[in-house]
N, C-alpha and C positions, 0 to 999 in steps of 0.2 A: 409147517402149517400150510399145505398147498391150498389152492383155490378149490380143487376138486380131486377126489381120490386120494392116492397115497404119495408119499415122498420119501426119499432116502438121503440122509446126510452121509457123505463118503470121504470127506477130507476137511481138515481144519488148519488154519494158519492165523498169525496175528501180525499186525503192523502198528507199532506204537501202542496206544491203548485200545485199538480196534480189534475185534475178533471177527474172522471171516470163516464161513462154512460153505463148502461146495457140495452140490448134490444134484438130484434130478427128481422129477415128479410129474404128476398129472395136474394141469391147470386148465382154466377155461380156454387157453390158447392151444392146447394139445399136450403132447409129451414135451416137457420143458427142461432145459438146462438151467439150473437155479444156483444162486448163491445168497447167503444171508450175511449182512453186515450188522453186527451188534443186535442180532435177533430180527432184523427187518428183511423180509424176503424180496429178492430181485429176480426177475425173469431175464436171463441172459439171451435165450433164444428158444424157439418152439419148433417142433417137428411133428409130422404125421407118422413118425416111425419111433422105434425104441431108442432110448438113450441110457447110457450107463457108464461105469468106470470113471467117475468124475474126480478130478484132482484140481486143487486151487493154489494159486500163488499171487502175491501182491507185491508190487514195487512202486513206491510213491503213491500216486493217485490211480495207478493202473491195476485192474483186476484181470487175471489170466485164468482160464479154465481149460483143462484137457479132458476129453471124453471120447467114447466110442458111440456112434449112432448107427442105426440100420444094422446092428450086429457086427459090421465089419468095415466101418468108415471112421478111421481115427481123425479127430479134429482138435484144433485149439481155438479158443475164443479170447479176444482182447477187446474190451470196451465197445462191444457191439459189432465187431468184425470177426467172422468165422473163416478159418483156413482149414481146408481138407488135405489130408495126406494121400488121398486116392484109395482105390479099392484093390485088394483088401488091405486094410491097415487097422491098427489098434493103438489107442493112446491111453496110458495108465497113470502117468505122473507128469508134473510140470514144475520147472524151476526157472527163476529169472536171476540173472547176474548182470547188472548194468543194462545194456541194451540187448544182451543176448538172451534168447529164450530156448530152453532145453526141454524136450518132450521125450519121455521114455515110452516105448511100445514096440510094435513090430509091424513089418510089411510096409507098404506104401512107398512114396517118393520123398526123399529129403527136401525140406523147404527151408530156405533162408529167411529168417524172421528178424525183425528189428523193432 
């Protein structure tokens, strides 16, 4: 249920009794990286460009999203902070183990995340 236009849900995970869905869509803020927690939409970030290929992971109270924006800029997002892998790059999936964050995709520059 985006604010404006269309949205796509592209990934799902759970943590305890909570269900998280990752996706993207058009909102009043622009093209947005979205996630839903138990059906409530949250705008992670918004861009004036395309966004897609969204994946979600949750660890404790932290929500992680991986996506590709601008067609060739792989990113991951954690609790309001976006990290880019540089151009060209693509991010398709994300997993978290302890303090380690793993993103699957292609191109770009390796980023040490914690």
